[in-house]
C-alpha positions as CSV (number, residue, x, y, z in Angstrom):
1,M,-4.0,16.2,17.3
2,K,-2.7,18.4,14.5
3,E,-2.1,21.2,17.0
4,F,0.6,19.0,18.6
5,G,2.1,18.0,15.2
6,I,0.9,14.5,15.3
7,I,-0.9,12.7,12.5
8,F,-2.0,9.2,12.8
9,I,-4.5,6.9,10.9
10,T,-6.5,4.3,12.7
11,P,-6.7,1.2,10.5
12,L,-10.4,0.6,10.4
13,R,-12.2,-1.3,7.6
14,I,-15.1,0.8,6.4
15,D,-16.9,-0.5,3.4
16,I,-18.0,2.8,1.9
17,P,-17.3,3.5,-1.8
18,G,-14.5,6.1,-2.0
19,E,-13.3,5.7,1.5
20,T,-9.7,5.2,0.4
21,S,-9.8,8.4,-1.6
22,R,-11.3,10.3,1.3
23,M,-8.7,9.0,3.7
24,F,-5.9,9.9,1.3
25,T,-7.1,13.5,0.7
26,L,-7.6,13.9,4.5
27,M,-4.0,12.8,5.0
28,L,-2.7,15.3,2.4
29,H,-4.8,18.0,4.1
30,Y,-3.3,17.3,7.5
31,L,0.2,17.1,6.1
32,H,-0.3,20.7,4.9
33,E,-2.1,21.8,8.0
34,V,0.5,20.8,10.6
35,P,3.3,23.0,9.1
36,F,0.7,25.8,8.6
37,Y,-0.2,25.8,12.3
38,S,3.3,25.5,13.5
39,G,4.3,28.5,11.3
40,L,1.5,30.5,12.9
41,F,2.6,29.4,16.4
42,K,6.2,30.5,15.7
43,K,5.0,33.8,14.2
44,Y,2.9,34.5,17.3
45,M,5.8,33.6,19.6
46,C,8.1,36.0,17.8
47,D,5.6,38.8,18.0
48,G,5.5,38.4,21.8
49,K,2.3,40.4,22.2
50,E,-0.8,38.5,23.4
51,F,0.6,35.1,22.6
52,N,-1.7,33.3,25.0
53,S,-4.9,34.8,23.7
54,R,-3.8,34.3,20.1
55,F,-2.9,30.7,20.8
56,K,-6.2,29.9,22.5
57,S,-8.0,31.6,19.6
58,L,-6.2,29.3,17.1
59,L,-7.1,26.2,19.1
60,R,-10.8,27.2,19.3
61,G,-10.9,28.1,15.6
62,D,-12.2,31.6,16.1
63,V,-13.2,33.5,13.0
64,P,-11.8,37.1,13.1
65,S,-14.3,39.9,12.9
66,G,-13.8,43.2,11.2
67,P,-14.0,44.6,7.7
68,I,-13.6,42.2,4.8
69,L,-11.8,44.9,2.8
70,D,-8.7,46.3,4.4
71,G,-7.2,49.1,2.3
72,G,-8.5,47.6,-0.9
73,I,-7.2,44.1,0.0
74,V,-9.7,41.3,0.6
75,V,-9.2,39.7,4.0
76,W,-10.3,36.0,3.6
77,R,-12.2,34.3,6.4
78,I,-11.5,30.7,7.0
79,V,-14.3,29.0,8.9
80,Q,-13.4,25.5,10.3
81,R,-16.2,23.0,9.8
82,Y,-16.1,19.2,10.0
83,L,-18.2,18.3,7.0
84,A,-17.8,14.5,7.1
85,K,-18.7,14.0,10.8
86,R,-21.6,11.7,11.4
């Protein structure tokens, strides 16, 4: 529910080595990601153009297409993947 600015941890006992470290790093990740997304939402609201389509694109996790080099500057692609899903 990071898109709504909510982070919560469900207290489940999982007896897997390293589970505490994994949960801690995920918490740190989401504590960064919530302000990141809210900053993008605010930026798109101020632009005013095509807010709805940009907002839906962020929620879907679309990867932009186009050239990787833009005027000699590398445009990084961030691909959302859930690596620890079972």
